[in-house]
PyMOL Python script that loads the backbone (N, CA, C, O; Angstrom):
from pymol import cmd

cmd.read_pdbstr("""\
ATOM      1  N   MET A   1      -0.294 -14.417   5.618  1.00  0.00           N
ATOM      2  CA  MET A   1      -0.104 -13.946   4.261  1.00  0.00           C
ATOM      3  C   MET A   1      -1.002 -12.740   3.978  1.00  0.00           C
ATOM      4  O   MET A   1      -0.566 -11.773   3.353  1.00  0.00           O
ATOM      5  N   VAL A   2      -2.218 -12.795   4.421  1.00  0.00           N
ATOM      6  CA  VAL A   2      -3.139 -11.682   4.195  1.00  0.00           C
ATOM      7  C   VAL A   2      -2.690 -10.460   4.985  1.00  0.00           C
ATOM      8  O   VAL A   2      -2.875  -9.326   4.544  1.00  0.00           O
ATOM      9  N   ALA A   3      -2.106 -10.693   6.143  1.00  0.00           N
ATOM     10  CA  ALA A   3      -1.704  -9.582   7.003  1.00  0.00           C
ATOM     11  C   ALA A   3      -0.666  -8.689   6.343  1.00  0.00           C
ATOM     12  O   ALA A   3      -0.672  -7.477   6.560  1.00  0.00           O
ATOM     13  N   GLU A   4       0.229  -9.265   5.539  1.00  0.00           N
ATOM     14  CA  GLU A   4       1.251  -8.416   4.911  1.00  0.00           C
ATOM     15  C   GLU A   4       0.646  -7.460   3.895  1.00  0.00           C
ATOM     16  O   GLU A   4       1.183  -6.374   3.677  1.00  0.00           O
ATOM     17  N   TYR A   5      -0.446  -7.839   3.279  1.00  0.00           N
ATOM     18  CA  TYR A   5      -1.105  -6.944   2.327  1.00  0.00           C
ATOM     19  C   TYR A   5      -1.893  -5.848   3.035  1.00  0.00           C
ATOM     20  O   TYR A   5      -2.127  -4.785   2.460  1.00  0.00           O
ATOM     21  N   ILE A   6      -2.299  -6.092   4.262  1.00  0.00           N
ATOM     22  CA  ILE A   6      -3.104  -5.123   4.987  1.00  0.00           C
ATOM     23  C   ILE A   6      -2.248  -4.200   5.843  1.00  0.00           C
ATOM     24  O   ILE A   6      -2.440  -2.984   5.820  1.00  0.00           O
ATOM     25  N   TYR A   7      -1.305  -4.762   6.597  1.00  0.00           N
ATOM     26  CA  TYR A   7      -0.562  -3.966   7.570  1.00  0.00           C
ATOM     27  C   TYR A   7       0.502  -3.071   6.941  1.00  0.00           C
ATOM     28  O   TYR A   7       0.726  -1.961   7.425  1.00  0.00           O
ATOM     29  N   GLU A   8       1.156  -3.519   5.885  1.00  0.00           N
ATOM     30  CA  GLU A   8       2.212  -2.700   5.284  1.00  0.00           C
ATOM     31  C   GLU A   8       1.694  -1.365   4.754  1.00  0.00           C
ATOM     32  O   GLU A   8       2.308  -0.338   5.043  1.00  0.00           O
ATOM     33  N   PRO A   9       0.602  -1.322   3.996  1.00  0.00           N
ATOM     34  CA  PRO A   9       0.089  -0.015   3.566  1.00  0.00           C
ATOM     35  C   PRO A   9      -0.368   0.863   4.728  1.00  0.00           C
ATOM     36  O   PRO A   9      -0.192   2.080   4.691  1.00  0.00           O
ATOM     37  N   LEU A  10      -0.952   0.253   5.756  1.00  0.00           N
ATOM     38  CA  LEU A  10      -1.377   1.042   6.915  1.00  0.00           C
ATOM     39  C   LEU A  10      -0.169   1.602   7.662  1.00  0.00           C
ATOM     40  O   LEU A  10      -0.197   2.743   8.122  1.00  0.00           O
ATOM     41  N   LEU A  11       0.881   0.811   7.781  1.00  0.00           N
ATOM     42  CA  LEU A  11       2.104   1.306   8.404  1.00  0.00           C
ATOM     43  C   LEU A  11       2.731   2.413   7.562  1.00  0.00           C
ATOM     44  O   LEU A  11       3.304   3.358   8.104  1.00  0.00           O
ATOM     45  N   GLY A  12       2.625   2.301   6.259  1.00  0.00           N
ATOM     46  CA  GLY A  12       3.134   3.341   5.375  1.00  0.00           C
ATOM     47  C   GLY A  12       2.392   4.652   5.563  1.00  0.00           C
ATOM     48  O   GLY A  12       3.008   5.718   5.595  1.00  0.00           O
ATOM     49  N   MET A  13       1.072   4.582   5.688  1.00  0.00           N
ATOM     50  CA  MET A  13       0.305   5.804   5.930  1.00  0.00           C
ATOM     51  C   MET A  13       0.652   6.411   7.289  1.00  0.00           C
ATOM     52  O   MET A  13       0.752   7.630   7.425  1.00  0.00           O
ATOM     53  N   TYR A  14       0.834   5.547   8.295  1.00  0.00           N
ATOM     54  CA  TYR A  14       1.213   6.038   9.615  1.00  0.00           C
ATOM     55  C   TYR A  14       2.580   6.713   9.580  1.00  0.00           C
ATOM     56  O   TYR A  14       2.757   7.792  10.145  1.00  0.00           O
ATOM     57  N   ALA A  15       3.544   6.079   8.917  1.00  0.00           N
ATOM     58  CA  ALA A  15       4.888   6.653   8.816  1.00  0.00           C
ATOM     59  C   ALA A  15       4.868   7.960   8.037  1.00  0.00           C
ATOM     60  O   ALA A  15       5.600   8.892   8.371  1.00  0.00           O
ATOM     61  N   PHE A  16       4.041   8.038   7.010  1.00  0.00           N
ATOM     62  CA  PHE A  16       3.918   9.271   6.236  1.00  0.00           C
ATOM     63  C   PHE A  16       3.465  10.415   7.128  1.00  0.00           C
ATOM     64  O   PHE A  16       4.032  11.507   7.083  1.00  0.00           O
ATOM     65  N   GLU A  17       2.444  10.166   7.939  1.00  0.00           N
ATOM     66  CA  GLU A  17       1.939  11.195   8.860  1.00  0.00           C
ATOM     67  C   GLU A  17       2.975  11.548   9.922  1.00  0.00           C
ATOM     68  O   GLU A  17       3.106  12.709  10.310  1.00  0.00           O
ATOM     69  N   LEU A  18       3.708  10.543  10.388  1.00  0.00           N
ATOM     70  CA  LEU A  18       4.639  10.734  11.486  1.00  0.00           C
ATOM     71  C   LEU A  18       5.885  11.509  11.069  1.00  0.00           C
ATOM     72  O   LEU A  18       6.368  12.355  11.821  1.00  0.00           O
ATOM     73  N   PHE A  19       6.407  11.228   9.882  1.00  0.00           N
ATOM     74  CA  PHE A  19       7.699  11.772   9.474  1.00  0.00           C
ATOM     75  C   PHE A  19       7.623  12.942   8.495  1.00  0.00           C
ATOM     76  O   PHE A  19       8.659  13.506   8.144  1.00  0.00           O
ATOM     77  N   THR A  20       6.443  13.315   8.053  1.00  0.00           N
ATOM     78  CA  THR A  20       6.323  14.468   7.165  1.00  0.00           C
ATOM     79  C   THR A  20       5.396  15.498   7.805  1.00  0.00           C
ATOM     80  O   THR A  20       4.693  15.212   8.774  1.00  0.00           O
ATOM     81  N   LYS A  21       5.415  16.678   7.249  1.00  0.00           N
ATOM     82  CA  LYS A  21       4.537  17.735   7.751  1.00  0.00           C
ATOM     83  C   LYS A  21       3.205  17.767   7.004  1.00  0.00           C
ATOM     84  O   LYS A  21       2.308  18.538   7.347  1.00  0.00           O
ATOM     85  N   TYR A  22       3.085  16.919   5.977  1.00  0.00           N
ATOM     86  CA  TYR A  22       1.839  16.863   5.225  1.00  0.00           C
ATOM     87  C   TYR A  22       0.779  16.133   6.031  1.00  0.00           C
ATOM     88  O   TYR A  22       1.082  15.210   6.788  1.00  0.00           O
ATOM     89  N   LYS A  23      -0.432  16.544   5.867  1.00  0.00           N
ATOM     90  CA  LYS A  23      -1.555  15.892   6.518  1.00  0.00           C
ATOM     91  C   LYS A  23      -2.391  15.185   5.462  1.00  0.00           C
ATOM     92  O   LYS A  23      -2.634  15.724   4.382  1.00  0.00           O
ATOM     93  N   THR A  24      -2.821  13.988   5.780  1.00  0.00           N
ATOM     94  CA  THR A  24      -3.648  13.251   4.838  1.00  0.00           C
ATOM     95  C   THR A  24      -5.075  13.792   4.868  1.00  0.00           C
ATOM     96  O   THR A  24      -5.531  14.338   5.873  1.00  0.00           O
ATOM     97  N   LYS A  25      -5.746  13.630   3.770  1.00  0.00           N
ATOM     98  CA  LYS A  25      -7.144  14.005   3.703  1.00  0.00           C
ATOM     99  C   LYS A  25      -7.955  12.784   4.146  1.00  0.00           C
ATOM    100  O   LYS A  25      -7.843  11.704   3.566  1.00  0.00           O
ATOM    101  N   ASP A  26      -8.757  12.973   5.165  1.00  0.00           N
ATOM    102  CA  ASP A  26      -9.454  11.855   5.791  1.00  0.00           C
ATOM    103  C   ASP A  26     -10.351  11.080   4.833  1.00  0.00           C
ATOM    104  O   ASP A  26     -10.570   9.883   5.022  1.00  0.00           O
ATOM    105  N   LYS A  27     -10.864  11.742   3.819  1.00  0.00           N
ATOM    106  CA  LYS A  27     -11.769  11.028   2.918  1.00  0.00           C
ATOM    107  C   LYS A  27     -11.023  10.047   2.018  1.00  0.00           C
ATOM    108  O   LYS A  27     -11.646   9.144   1.460  1.00  0.00           O
ATOM    109  N   TYR A  28      -9.691  10.197   1.859  1.00  0.00           N
ATOM    110  CA  TYR A  28      -8.925   9.295   1.006  1.00  0.00           C
ATOM    111  C   TYR A  28      -8.318   8.115   1.752  1.00  0.00           C
ATOM    112  O   TYR A  28      -7.864   7.168   1.110  1.00  0.00           O
ATOM    113  N   VAL A  29      -8.292   8.134   3.064  1.00  0.00           N
ATOM    114  CA  VAL A  29      -7.676   7.058   3.843  1.00  0.00           C
ATOM    115  C   VAL A  29      -8.384   5.717   3.613  1.00  0.00           C
ATOM    116  O   VAL A  29      -7.690   4.726   3.387  1.00  0.00           O
ATOM    117  N   PRO A  30      -9.702   5.623   3.655  1.00  0.00           N
ATOM    118  CA  PRO A  30     -10.336   4.321   3.374  1.00  0.00           C
ATOM    119  C   PRO A  30     -10.052   3.818   1.958  1.00  0.00           C
ATOM    120  O   PRO A  30      -9.872   2.620   1.743  1.00  0.00           O
ATOM    121  N   LEU A  31     -10.014   4.733   1.004  1.00  0.00           N
ATOM    122  CA  LEU A  31      -9.710   4.340  -0.369  1.00  0.00           C
ATOM    123  C   LEU A  31      -8.298   3.755  -0.469  1.00  0.00           C
ATOM    124  O   LEU A  31      -8.098   2.712  -1.092  1.00  0.00           O
ATOM    125  N   VAL A  32      -7.339   4.418   0.137  1.00  0.00           N
ATOM    126  CA  VAL A  32      -5.963   3.926   0.127  1.00  0.00           C
ATOM    127  C   VAL A  32      -5.864   2.598   0.866  1.00  0.00           C
ATOM    128  O   VAL A  32      -5.138   1.701   0.437  1.00  0.00           O
ATOM    129  N   ALA A  33      -6.588   2.466   1.969  1.00  0.00           N
ATOM    130  CA  ALA A  33      -6.552   1.234   2.751  1.00  0.00           C
ATOM    131  C   ALA A  33      -7.132   0.052   1.983  1.00  0.00           C
ATOM    132  O   ALA A  33      -6.749  -1.090   2.237  1.00  0.00           O
ATOM    133  N   ILE A  34      -8.036   0.298   1.063  1.00  0.00           N
ATOM    134  CA  ILE A  34      -8.629  -0.780   0.272  1.00  0.00           C
ATOM    135  C   ILE A  34      -7.842  -1.043  -1.008  1.00  0.00           C
ATOM    136  O   ILE A  34      -7.619  -2.199  -1.367  1.00  0.00           O
ATOM    137  N   VAL A  35      -7.422   0.009  -1.694  1.00  0.00           N
ATOM    138  CA  VAL A  35      -6.772  -0.137  -2.995  1.00  0.00           C
ATOM    139  C   VAL A  35      -5.323  -0.612  -2.869  1.00  0.00           C
ATOM    140  O   VAL A  35      -4.867  -1.401  -3.697  1.00  0.00           O
ATOM    141  N   SER A  36      -4.602  -0.157  -1.871  1.00  0.00           N
ATOM    142  CA  SER A  36      -3.186  -0.500  -1.778  1.00  0.00           C
ATOM    143  C   SER A  36      -2.929  -1.996  -1.572  1.00  0.00           C
ATOM    144  O   SER A  36      -1.985  -2.508  -2.175  1.00  0.00           O
ATOM    145  N   PRO A  37      -3.703  -2.734  -0.762  1.00  0.00           N
ATOM    146  CA  PRO A  37      -3.466  -4.177  -0.705  1.00  0.00           C
ATOM    147  C   PRO A  37      -3.733  -4.876  -2.035  1.00  0.00           C
ATOM    148  O   PRO A  37      -3.055  -5.843  -2.382  1.00  0.00           O
ATOM    149  N   VAL A  38      -4.718  -4.384  -2.772  1.00  0.00           N
ATOM    150  CA  VAL A  38      -5.003  -4.964  -4.088  1.00  0.00           C
ATOM    151  C   VAL A  38      -3.834  -4.729  -5.030  1.00  0.00           C
ATOM    152  O   VAL A  38      -3.431  -5.639  -5.755  1.00  0.00           O
ATOM    153  N   ILE A  39      -3.286  -3.526  -5.031  1.00  0.00           N
ATOM    154  CA  ILE A  39      -2.131  -3.220  -5.878  1.00  0.00           C
ATOM    155  C   ILE A  39      -0.932  -4.066  -5.472  1.00  0.00           C
ATOM    156  O   ILE A  39      -0.222  -4.579  -6.337  1.00  0.00           O
ATOM    157  N   CYS A  40      -0.695  -4.219  -4.173  1.00  0.00           N
ATOM    158  CA  CYS A  40       0.422  -5.048  -3.695  1.00  0.00           C
ATOM    159  C   CYS A  40       0.262  -6.494  -4.151  1.00  0.00           C
ATOM    160  O   CYS A  40       1.233  -7.121  -4.575  1.00  0.00           O
ATOM    161  N   TYR A  41      -0.949  -7.024  -4.067  1.00  0.00           N
ATOM    162  CA  TYR A  41      -1.196  -8.399  -4.501  1.00  0.00           C
ATOM    163  C   TYR A  41      -0.960  -8.557  -5.996  1.00  0.00           C
ATOM    164  O   TYR A  41      -0.320  -9.516  -6.426  1.00  0.00           O
ATOM    165  N   VAL A  42      -1.465  -7.636  -6.778  1.00  0.00           N
ATOM    166  CA  VAL A  42      -1.296  -7.715  -8.235  1.00  0.00           C
ATOM    167  C   VAL A  42       0.181  -7.625  -8.606  1.00  0.00           C
ATOM    168  O   VAL A  42       0.651  -8.378  -9.458  1.00  0.00           O
ATOM    169  N   LEU A  43       0.917  -6.710  -7.972  1.00  0.00           N
ATOM    170  CA  LEU A  43       2.343  -6.593  -8.265  1.00  0.00           C
ATOM    171  C   LEU A  43       3.104  -7.851  -7.863  1.00  0.00           C
ATOM    172  O   LEU A  43       4.011  -8.275  -8.579  1.00  0.00           O
ATOM    173  N   LYS A  44       2.756  -8.448  -6.742  1.00  0.00           N
ATOM    174  CA  LYS A  44       3.434  -9.669  -6.322  1.00  0.00           C
ATOM    175  C   LYS A  44       3.093 -10.828  -7.251  1.00  0.00           C
ATOM    176  O   LYS A  44       3.971 -11.612  -7.610  1.00  0.00           O
ATOM    177  N   TYR A  45       1.844 -10.941  -7.638  1.00  0.00           N
ATOM    178  CA  TYR A  45       1.398 -12.051  -8.482  1.00  0.00           C
ATOM    179  C   TYR A  45       1.965 -11.955  -9.897  1.00  0.00           C
ATOM    180  O   TYR A  45       2.364 -12.967 -10.473  1.00  0.00           O
ATOM    181  N   TYR A  46       2.003 -10.751 -10.457  1.00  0.00           N
ATOM    182  CA  TYR A  46       2.439 -10.555 -11.834  1.00  0.00           C
ATOM    183  C   TYR A  46       3.837  -9.947 -11.945  1.00  0.00           C
ATOM    184  O   TYR A  46       4.189  -9.435 -13.009  1.00  0.00           O
ATOM    185  N   SER A  47       4.633  -9.984 -10.900  1.00  0.00           N
ATOM    186  CA  SER A  47       5.924  -9.297 -10.921  1.00  0.00           C
ATOM    187  C   SER A  47       6.884  -9.842 -11.973  1.00  0.00           C
ATOM    188  O   SER A  47       7.644  -9.076 -12.566  1.00  0.00           O
ATOM    189  N   GLN A  48       6.861 -11.145 -12.213  1.00  0.00           N
ATOM    190  CA  GLN A  48       7.752 -11.693 -13.232  1.00  0.00           C
ATOM    191  C   GLN A  48       7.355 -11.231 -14.617  1.00  0.00           C
ATOM    192  O   GLN A  48       8.218 -10.995 -15.463  1.00  0.00           O
ATOM    193  N   ILE A  49       6.093 -11.101 -14.855  1.00  0.00           N
ATOM    194  CA  ILE A  49       5.620 -10.646 -16.168  1.00  0.00           C
ATOM    195  C   ILE A  49       5.872  -9.145 -16.332  1.00  0.00           C
ATOM    196  O   ILE A  49       6.355  -8.702 -17.374  1.00  0.00           O
ATOM    197  N   ILE A  50       5.544  -8.372 -15.304  1.00  0.00           N
ATOM    198  CA  ILE A  50       5.647  -6.914 -15.383  1.00  0.00           C
ATOM    199  C   ILE A  50       7.105  -6.468 -15.457  1.00  0.00           C
ATOM    200  O   ILE A  50       7.453  -5.604 -16.262  1.00  0.00           O
ATOM    201  N   PHE A  51       7.955  -7.057 -14.619  1.00  0.00           N
ATOM    202  CA  PHE A  51       9.334  -6.597 -14.511  1.00  0.00           C
ATOM    203  C   PHE A  51      10.337  -7.455 -15.260  1.00  0.00           C
ATOM    204  O   PHE A  51      11.541  -7.320 -15.040  1.00  0.00           O
ATOM    205  N   GLY A  52       9.883  -8.317 -16.124  1.00  0.00           N
ATOM    206  CA  GLY A  52      10.764  -9.099 -16.983  1.00  0.00           C
ATOM    207  C   GLY A  52      11.594 -10.132 -16.239  1.00  0.00           C
ATOM    208  O   GLY A  52      12.785 -10.275 -16.513  1.00  0.00           O
ATOM    209  N   GLY A  53      10.998 -10.848 -15.315  1.00  0.00           N
ATOM    210  CA  GLY A  53      11.681 -11.946 -14.644  1.00  0.00           C
ATOM    211  C   GLY A  53      12.274 -11.622 -13.291  1.00  0.00           C
ATOM    212  O   GLY A  53      12.871 -12.494 -12.659  1.00  0.00           O
ATOM    213  N   TYR A  54      12.125 -10.395 -12.829  1.00  0.00           N
ATOM    214  CA  TYR A  54      12.661 -10.051 -11.507  1.00  0.00           C
ATOM    215  C   TYR A  54      11.633 -10.264 -10.443  1.00  0.00           C
ATOM    216  O   TYR A  54      11.905 -10.027  -9.266  1.00  0.00           O
TER     217      TYR A  54
END
""", "prot")
cmd.dss("prot")
cmd.show_as("cartoon", "prot")
cmd.util.cbc("prot")
cmd.orient("prot")
């Protein structure tokens, strides 16, 4: 369960680098790696409240 919150954002960053010509700024990668699992957890936990039952 914890792995889905960690690996999906990291795979997203990898895919972003792989499929676009944009380069990430190295100083923001740790921030994204920490904040994105928290955002994913909050959205999953509160999704019924936030999205009106979906």
